[in-house]
C-alpha positions as CSV (number, residue, x, y, z in Angstrom):
1,L,-16.7,-2.4,4.3
2,S,-17.1,-5.8,3.2
3,I,-14.5,-8.7,3.1
4,E,-14.1,-8.3,-0.8
5,E,-13.5,-4.6,-0.4
6,W,-10.7,-5.2,2.4
7,K,-9.0,-7.7,0.2
8,F,-9.2,-5.1,-2.7
9,L,-7.6,-2.5,-0.7
10,E,-5.0,-4.5,0.7
11,F,-4.1,-5.3,-2.9
12,L,-4.1,-1.9,-3.9
13,Y,-1.7,-1.0,-1.1
14,I,0.8,-3.9,-1.9
15,V,1.0,-2.8,-5.6
16,A,1.4,0.7,-4.6
17,G,4.0,-0.2,-2.0
18,A,6.0,-2.2,-4.6
19,M,5.5,0.7,-7.2
20,L,6.8,3.2,-5.0
21,I,10.0,1.0,-4.1
22,F,10.5,0.3,-7.6
23,F,10.5,4.2,-8.7
24,A,12.4,5.2,-5.5
25,T,15.0,2.5,-6.2
26,H,15.5,3.9,-9.8
27,L,15.5,7.4,-8.9
28,L,17.9,6.8,-6.3
29,L,20.2,4.8,-8.4
30,P,19.5,5.9,-11.9
31,D,22.7,4.5,-13.2
32,S,22.4,1.0,-11.8
33,S,20.0,-0.4,-14.6
34,S,21.2,1.4,-17.6
35,A,25.0,0.9,-16.9
36,D,25.0,-1.8,-19.3
């Protein structure tokens, strides 16, 4: 893989990880954001 491809894969992993954390937090704590 070239450096550009590694950077792109790293970016995808970071975005995917952030999305997983975001969804996991809302699934585990569904009432925390909608309590208002």
